N, C-alpha and C positions, 0 to 999 in steps of 0.2 A: 203631524208629529215632527216631521222634518222641518217644516216652516217654523215651528215653535222653537226648535233647537237652534236654527239659524238666527232667529231674532234674539234669543237669550245670549248666544255667543256675541252677537253684534252689540248688544247692550252692555255686556261685560267688558268688551274692549273699550267702549266709550267711557265707562267708569274708570278704567285703568289709564286713560289718556293715550290710548293706542293711536298712532298716526297712520291713517289710511292713505294708500296711494290713490292716484287718480283712476286706476283701473279696478280698484276693489269694489265689489257690489255692496250697496248699502241695504242690508236686510232689515229695514224698518218694519213696523207692524203692518203698515199699509202695503208695502212691497211684497211681503210674504203672503198676502191674500190676493193681490192684484195680478202678479205675474204668473202664478200657477193657474189662475182662472183663464188668463189670456192664452197660456200654453195649451190648456185643454181645448179651448175654442179653435186654436190653430190646428191642433191634431184632428179635430172633427172636420174642419174644412179641407185639410190635406187628404184625409181619407175619402171624403165625398167627391172632391174634384180631381183626385189622382195626381196631385203634385207633391213634391218632396217637402216633408215637414221641416227639414233643416233649412230650406230656403226661406221659410216664414219665421223661424225662430232666430235666424241670424240678426235681423234688425232688432228683435226683442232683446237679445243679449247686448247689442251695442247701446240700446237705450238704457239697459240696466247698468252700463258703465264698464262692461267687460273689455279687456284688451282685444283689439281686432284679431290678432293671431289666435288668441284663446277662443274667440267666437268662431273663427273658421274651423279650428280643430274640433270644437264641440259639434258644430253643425255637420261637419264631415263624418263624424262617428255616428250621428243620428241618421244620416242618409244611408250609411252602410248598413246599419242595423235594420231600418225599416225596409230597405230594398231587399235585403237578404231574407227577411221574414215573408215578404210578399212573393219573392221568387219561390220559396219553399211551398207556399200555398198553391201557386199555379202548377208547380211540379207535382204535388200530391193530387191535384185535380186532373192531371193529364193534359193540361192546356199549354204547356211550355214546350216550344220547339228547341230541342237541345242544340241543333246546329246553329240556329240563330243566337241562342244564349251564349254559346262558346265564342262565336264570331264577335258579338258586341261586348263580351267580357274582355277580350283582348284589346279592342278599341278603347274601351273605358279605362283599362289599366294604363294604356299608353297615354291617352289624353290627360288623365288625372295626374300621372307622373310629370308630364310635360308642363301642365299648368302649375303644379305645386313647385316645381323647380324654377319656373319663370318668376312666380310671385316672390319666392324667397330670395332670388337673385336681385330683384329690384329693391326689395325691402332692405337687404344688407348693403347694397351699393349706395343707395340714396338716403338711408336712415329715415325713411318716411313710411308711415303706415296708412296714408290716405289712399295708396294704391289698392290696398286690400278692401277698403270700404267702397272704392269706385268699382272694383270688379264685382263685389256683391250687389251693388246698386244696378250695374249694367245687366247682370244675370236676371235679377228680379224684374227689371223693366222689360227685357226681351221676352221673358216668360209670360209676362202679363199681356204684351201685345200679341204674341203668337197664340196664347190661349183664347184671347178675345176674338181673334180672327177665325180660329178653328170653330169656336162656338157659334159665331155669327154665320159662317158658311154652312155648317150643318143645319142650323135652324132655318135658313133660307131654302136650302135644298129640300128639307122635309116639308116646308110650307108649299113650295111650288109642286112637289110631287103628291100633295094631297094627304099627307100623313096626319094622323091624329096627334095634335100637339099637347093634349092634356095628360094629366097623370093617370096611370093605369094601376089595376090591382097587381100587387107583387106576385100573387100566386096564380094568376090566370094563365091559360094556355092560349097562345096567339092563334094557332091553327084551329083550335076548337071554337074560339070566338068568331073567327071568320066563317066557319062552316055553319054556325048557328045564326049568323046575322042574316037579315033579309037580302037576298040577291047574292049571298056568298057562294052557294051551290058547291061548297066543299073545295073551292079553288083557292090556292094560296098564291098571293102575288109573288113575282120573282124576287122582290126585295127581301122576302122572308124565307126564300128557298136557299138553303145552304149548300146545294148540290153543285157539281162542277159546271152545270150549264148556266149558272148565274154570272153573267158578265156585265155588271153594272159599272160603267165608267165613272160614276160619281160616288161610288162607295169608298169610304175611307177605312 
């Protein structure tokens, strides 16, 4: 319904001879179907991989023709919304350490304010918007490299430790499976023991 309204308004502007600016999104019939589908896919990937959806939507908004500052503001709001909802979920599940949360909240507020002030200073001083696009590109590139490194390290560690690398039933009990397996004898390996005696130097 929203896409249809955007397309209707866009068509009406074209009929009236409205002069679009370079940053105005062009809500054609194809764009109103393509971009929501891409956004849904990005949301699913972000939820599955644990990365910020705003980081993925930023390039999409730039491709749509949005102003770089508008793109940054939109993705910043999306990150704030998704991070807050995820934080509430972990808090309700009792898995959030409040002292850690308070500590990193202060660091995040300080770093975010510093980054926002720095970007605005360069944009106003040099009257250039490429700096915003470069920061977005650098952030995505660094995230991609670090995510790939972490995934490769964990995969190699699991492989050398002899862990089962295949998919498992989402509802199975790991300890029950080990006790019922041949040679299990009810012993749970240290990697599955969450007690204080588990000192695995390779555990992330």
